[in-house]
Backbone bond lengths (Angstrom), bond angles and torsions (degrees), N, CA, C in turn:
res aa  C-N    CA-C-N  psi(-1)  N-CA   C-N-CA  omega(-1)  CA-C   N-CA-C  phi
1 X - - - 1.443 - - 1.533 108.18 -
2 X 1.335 115.57 132.24 1.458 121.40 -178.93 1.518 109.93 -81.39
3 X 1.328 116.48 148.08 1.454 121.41 175.84 1.523 107.74 -99.77
4 X 1.320 116.80 101.90 1.463 122.70 -176.70 1.523 109.86 -91.77
5 X 1.335 115.85 148.29 1.452 120.89 173.34 1.532 108.30 -70.12
6 X 1.327 118.91 141.81 1.468 119.88 176.73 1.518 110.15 -65.10
7 X 1.330 115.98 150.07 1.460 121.68 179.53 1.526 109.63 -70.18
8 X 1.309 115.26 136.79 1.456 121.66 170.13 1.523 105.25 -105.40
9 X 1.351 116.02 96.51 1.463 120.61 -174.05 1.516 112.49 -58.56
10 X 1.322 117.33 -35.53 1.463 119.95 179.28 1.530 110.59 -62.64
11 X 1.338 116.70 -42.03 1.470 120.10 178.53 1.519 111.03 -66.87
12 X 1.334 117.33 -37.50 1.467 120.42 177.20 1.521 109.56 -61.92
13 X 1.335 117.57 -45.58 1.464 121.21 -179.90 1.530 110.36 -65.18
14 X 1.331 117.63 -40.94 1.472 120.18 177.39 1.521 110.37 -60.41
15 X 1.311 116.80 -43.61 1.464 121.56 179.85 1.526 110.10 -63.70
16 X 1.339 116.07 -44.28 1.462 119.74 179.77 1.528 111.68 -65.50
17 X 1.337 116.32 -28.07 1.458 120.24 178.66 1.518 112.91 -59.38
18 X 1.321 116.75 -23.21 1.466 120.46 177.18 1.526 111.26 -75.13
19 X 1.326 117.04 -21.01 1.458 120.76 -174.04 1.527 113.68 -112.19
20 X 1.339 117.41 -32.87 1.458 120.29 -176.15 1.520 110.48 -78.71
21 X 1.317 114.78 127.99 1.455 120.87 179.98 1.512 109.19 -126.12
22 X 1.322 116.35 153.73 1.457 122.51 177.63 1.531 108.63 -62.98
23 X 1.338 117.44 127.24 1.468 119.09 179.49 1.537 112.43 -72.45
24 X 1.326 117.59 -13.14 1.460 120.85 -179.48 1.527 111.03 -86.36
25 X 1.354 117.79 -48.68 1.468 120.33 -174.36 1.527 114.37 -120.97
26 X 1.342 118.84 -9.62 1.452 121.71 177.73 1.522 115.39 87.56
27 X 1.320 118.35 1.15 1.469 122.72 -179.95 1.532 109.93 -68.47
28 X 1.345 117.05 140.16 1.468 120.34 175.04 1.518 109.08 -71.83
29 X 1.328 115.95 144.84 1.459 120.74 179.49 1.518 111.23 -78.76
30 X 1.321 115.50 149.74 1.464 122.21 177.83 1.519 109.01 -106.29
31 X 1.320 116.09 143.41 1.458 121.68 -177.22 1.522 112.26 -59.05
32 X 1.328 117.97 -36.91 1.465 119.81 -177.36 1.524 112.82 -71.22
33 X 1.329 117.96 -9.91 1.458 121.09 177.70 1.526 111.25 -111.27
34 X 1.330 116.02 17.25 1.458 122.16 -178.72 1.522 108.97 -120.69
35 X 1.329 115.79 130.81 1.465 121.49 -179.10 1.524 109.74 -123.39
36 X 1.326 115.54 136.25 1.459 120.46 173.70 1.520 107.47 -81.46
37 X 1.321 116.18 119.79 1.469 121.89 -179.84 1.524 109.71 -88.64
38 X 1.330 116.55 -41.25 1.460 120.83 -178.63 1.527 108.18 -156.06
39 X 1.307 116.17 150.67 1.465 119.66 175.27 1.524 109.24 -151.70
40 X 1.306 114.08 145.52 1.458 121.30 175.07 1.519 106.63 -133.80
41 X 1.321 115.91 133.23 1.455 120.54 -176.86 1.518 110.75 -123.74
42 X 1.324 115.03 143.22 1.449 121.92 171.76 1.515 106.51 -126.94
43 X 1.328 116.44 91.16 1.463 121.86 -175.26 1.521 111.98 -65.04
44 X 1.326 117.64 -29.52 1.457 120.66 -178.66 1.532 110.53 -62.22
45 X 1.336 116.53 -42.33 1.458 120.77 -178.29 1.529 112.85 -97.89
46 X 1.332 117.93 0.93 1.459 120.79 -179.36 1.511 112.33 65.66
47 X 1.338 116.84 40.61 1.461 121.83 -176.92 1.523 110.58 -123.29
48 X 1.322 114.83 151.76 1.462 120.54 174.81 1.519 108.63 -152.37
49 X 1.318 115.36 148.42 1.457 122.63 171.95 1.518 106.19 -121.89
50 X 1.327 115.99 127.75 1.456 121.07 -175.66 1.522 108.78 -129.67
51 X 1.324 116.52 131.19 1.458 122.36 173.57 1.516 106.70 -108.70
52 X 1.341 116.73 118.53 1.452 120.36 -179.00 1.518 110.73 -123.37
53 X 1.308 114.88 154.31 1.468 123.17 176.81 1.517 106.01 -121.57
54 X 1.335 116.32 133.68 1.455 119.38 179.88 1.524 110.21 -138.61
55 X 1.323 115.00 143.52 1.460 121.98 175.85 1.522 107.99 -108.37
56 X 1.322 116.37 133.70 1.462 121.03 -179.84 1.531 109.27 -76.50
57 X 1.331 115.72 129.07 1.468 120.74 179.59 1.523 111.42 -68.83
58 X 1.325 117.27 -26.35 1.460 120.79 -175.45 1.535 112.49 -86.73
59 X 1.348 117.56 -56.85 1.477 120.05 -173.80 1.525 113.25 -103.81
60 X 1.344 117.54 -4.10 1.466 124.14 177.29 1.528 113.99 68.84
61 X 1.340 118.20 13.97 1.464 120.97 175.23 1.523 108.94 -71.80
62 X 1.310 116.50 150.57 1.461 121.72 176.60 1.522 108.97 -109.71
63 X 1.324 115.76 140.04 1.453 121.19 -179.01 1.520 108.85 -137.36
64 X 1.328 115.46 141.72 1.458 121.05 171.95 1.517 107.42 -109.48
65 X 1.335 115.55 133.98 1.459 121.72 178.31 1.506 109.34 -117.89
66 X 1.327 115.97 133.56 1.452 121.60 169.29 1.525 105.30 -102.84
67 X 1.318 116.58 120.24 1.454 121.59 -175.20 1.519 108.35 -119.81
68 X 1.321 115.76 129.76 1.459 121.14 175.60 1.511 108.32 -116.03
69 X 1.324 116.04 126.94 1.452 122.47 176.48 1.521 106.32 -109.84
70 X 1.322 115.66 118.69 1.472 120.98 178.98 1.516 107.47 -125.51
71 X 1.335 114.75 91.19 1.465 119.38 -175.60 1.519 108.97 63.36
72 X 1.334 117.44 -124.51 1.473 119.86 -179.16 1.531 113.60 -82.20
73 X 1.325 118.28 -7.99 1.460 121.84 -176.89 1.523 110.99 -94.50
74 X 1.343 115.34 140.76 1.459 121.58 178.74 1.516 108.16 -128.27
75 X 1.322 116.57 127.80 1.454 122.66 178.34 1.522 108.03 -117.94
76 X 1.324 116.85 137.81 1.461 120.38 -178.51 1.521 110.27 -138.75
77 X 1.336 115.09 135.92 1.453 122.22 173.50 1.522 106.46 -128.61
78 X 1.328 116.78 128.59 1.456 120.55 -179.79 1.511 111.75 -120.76
79 X 1.328 115.53 153.66 1.458 119.59 175.30 1.520 109.05 -144.78
80 X 1.324 114.83 138.06 1.456 121.13 177.22 1.522 107.65 -70.26
81 X 1.322 116.79 140.21 1.460 121.14 -177.65 1.520 110.45 -142.61
82 X 1.307 115.85 159.46 1.460 119.76 172.62 1.526 110.88 -100.89
83 X 1.334 116.88 4.70 1.461 120.90 178.07 1.528 110.44 -77.91
84 X 1.312 116.18 141.20 1.456 120.87 171.35 1.529 107.68 -81.70
85 X 1.318 117.82 168.56 1.463 119.48 178.13 1.530 110.14 -63.63
86 X 1.345 117.42 -33.14 1.473 121.41 176.57 1.530 110.08 -64.01
87 X 1.349 117.21 -45.19 1.465 120.96 177.79 1.523 111.05 -60.27
88 X 1.331 115.89 -44.07 1.469 120.89 -178.86 1.517 111.20 -59.43
89 X 1.317 116.68 -45.16 1.463 120.80 179.28 1.528 110.70 -65.63
90 X 1.327 117.19 -38.96 1.465 121.28 -179.36 1.526 111.07 -66.23
91 X 1.345 118.17 -42.89 1.460 121.06 -177.71 1.521 112.87 -75.57
92 X 1.323 117.28 -18.49 1.457 121.45 -179.77 1.527 111.58 -57.96
93 X 1.323 116.38 -36.85 1.460 120.18 -176.34 1.531 113.73 -88.67
94 X 1.299 117.41 -1.04 1.464 120.64 179.53 1.518 111.36 -83.04
95 X 1.320 115.64 152.57 1.467 119.31 177.32 1.535 109.24 -76.66
96 X 1.327 117.26 152.27 1.466 120.89 179.77 1.527 111.43 -64.75
97 X 1.326 116.43 155.10 1.469 121.68 175.91 1.521 107.48 -72.75
98 X 1.317 116.44 130.67 1.464 121.00 -178.90 1.523 110.45 -93.70
99 X 1.319 115.55 167.87 1.466 121.57 175.73 1.527 109.38 -59.80
100 X 1.322 117.53 -40.54 1.468 120.96 179.75 1.529 111.43 -64.47
101 X 1.334 117.53 -35.10 1.466 120.81 176.16 1.529 110.11 -61.16
102 X 1.319 116.84 -44.94 1.467 121.59 -179.40 1.524 110.71 -64.24
103 X 1.319 116.88 -42.69 1.476 120.65 178.99 1.526 109.90 -62.70
104 X 1.321 117.37 -43.15 1.472 121.56 179.72 1.534 110.94 -62.37
105 X 1.317 117.27 -43.55 1.469 120.55 177.75 1.523 110.02 -63.12
106 X 1.325 116.71 -43.00 1.471 120.50 178.85 1.533 111.10 -58.86
107 X 1.327 116.74 -44.98 1.472 120.74 179.12 1.530 110.78 -60.82
108 X 1.337 116.02 -43.50 1.468 119.81 -178.88 1.524 112.21 -66.65
109 X 1.319 117.80 -39.13 1.466 120.99 -178.56 1.525 111.35 -74.19
110 X 1.325 116.77 -34.86 1.468 121.67 -176.19 1.528 111.85 -56.52
111 X 1.298 117.27 -41.94 1.456 120.46 -177.87 1.524 113.81 -99.74
112 X 1.317 117.54 8.12 1.459 120.81 -175.19 1.524 111.18 -74.58
113 X 1.313 116.72 131.60 1.468 122.99 177.77 1.522 107.39 -125.97
114 X 1.312 116.42 90.93 1.460 119.37 -178.22 1.520 110.52 175.52
115 X 1.317 115.37 -162.77 1.457 122.68 -179.23 1.530 108.38 -89.50
116 X 1.350 116.36 98.70 1.462 121.78 -176.13 1.530 111.67 -63.03
117 X 1.326 117.56 -41.80 1.458 120.84 -179.70 1.528 110.07 -61.17
118 X 1.321 116.76 -43.49 1.468 120.70 178.76 1.529 110.45 -65.45
119 X 1.324 116.91 -41.23 1.465 121.05 -179.00 1.532 110.68 -65.87
120 X 1.320 117.88 -38.92 1.464 120.29 -179.79 1.519 112.26 -72.57
121 X 1.313 117.40 -23.55 1.461 122.03 -179.74 1.502 113.16 -77.72
122 X 1.330 118.10 -16.05 1.459 121.02 -178.17 1.517 109.79 -82.35
123 X 1.334 115.35 136.31 1.469 120.59 177.28 1.505 108.99 -84.93
124 X 1.319 114.87 143.14 1.465 120.06 178.72 1.498 110.60 -107.10
């Protein structure tokens, strides 16, 4: 079994900051506008999975990146989002929407006679 150095997530994010660019305007991301939402590390295999949220300093777009580090290889997938980093962290702990949840919402909307936007804006 190899003895791997523990991951320094801040250094990984700093390193990625040299490569990750805003998909909307091409601006490089800054560390102070990047938040780690979730991370999982496997020091034995030298692997990590990191979910980060970043706001572009130039165009103000928000992007979430899923980054996988597997030894010397780094894989990244990003998606533009309207979630803030606070929203991302809050939804991380929620359970996924089930098929039954979708069916229930469909039933409720199908017979709804009113202002849907107003109804969706109300907190329950």
